[in-house]
N, C-alpha and C positions, 0 to 999 in steps of 0.2 A: 783663599782662607777668611779674608775679612766680609766676604759677601753672605758666606754661611753663616758667620757670627751674628750678622744682622737679621737676618733670616731667622734665626732659631731666638733671637729675642723677638722678634714678633709673634713668634709662636707661644711661647713663656710667658707673656705678659698678659695675654687674654686667658692662659690656663689658669694662672694664678690668681686674677682677678675671679674669674669663676667659683675656683675650690674655696676663696676665701669667702665668697657669698654664701655658698652653697652650705659649707660646713662650720659656719658660724652664725651665732645668735645676737644680733648686735643689742638686745636688753641684756645679756650677761656678760658683755664684753668689757673691759677697762675704757677708760674715756680715751686714752692713748690710741688704741687700738681701731676706733673707731673712723680715724681719719685713714685709714690703711686702703679700705675700699676706694675711695676718691682720689689718693695718689695712683693706685694701681690704675683705676679707670682713667686718668689724664693722663699718665705713662703711656698707655696702651693708643689712645685716639693720637695723642701726638706722634709716635711712630708710625701707625697706618698711616696718618694723612702725609707726614714727608715723606714716608716711603714712597707712597703713590702719587706724591705730585714731582716727586723727583724721575719716577718711570714715564710722566706724562713731560718730561724734558723741560720743568720748569728749574730756573736757577736755584743755588743751592741757597744764597741769601733770601730771596724772594720765598722759596718753599719753607723755610723756616720762621720766616713772619706769617705766612697764610697758616702755616699748622700750629704755630702758638697763637693767634687769634681765634683760631678754632676749638683749638682745645679750652682757653680761658671762656669763652662761651659756654659752650658746652659742660664744663665743669662748673660754672655758676649756675647754668638751669637744674644740673643736678643737684645741688645743694639745697638750690631754693625749694625742691620739688623734696625733699627728702625732710625736711622742716614743715612742709606743705604751707607755704607761702607764696609758689607759683602761682600766678592769674595772667591773664592776656594782657592786664596793664604792666606788669613786670617784667613780662618776655618783651614787649615792644621797647620799655626802657631801657633794658638790657641792651639789646639790638641797637638802638639808636646809639648808646654809647659805646658798644664794638664798631660802628661805624663810623664814628664822629673818633674815634681813636687812631683807627685805623687811616683814616683820611688825615690826620693830624702827623703821625709818623711818617706816612709817605710823603707828605708835605716835607717833613724836616729831613728828607731820605736817608731812612736809616738803612 
């Protein structure tokens, strides 16, 4: 039963994201609702990456860490692109920061 709920959530999150993006106009949305697509996007990426990493028999702690790192990087890239501030230099800086943070966190053994 628990597996069915997890799989159902994997299908519901992308559906909600697509419905929200298709049926909403960002120019007419209140400011508080502008964040909703990013939250749905992050939740979708996190759940999918964690699901597939666990299917590859990666340990639970490592799967959470890798999924969180991937989600953070992709969310930052999406946020920068949405305000038209993403360039190759910004991408390389974010990539270096994520790699540095990953190495640091692995070094302190979280």
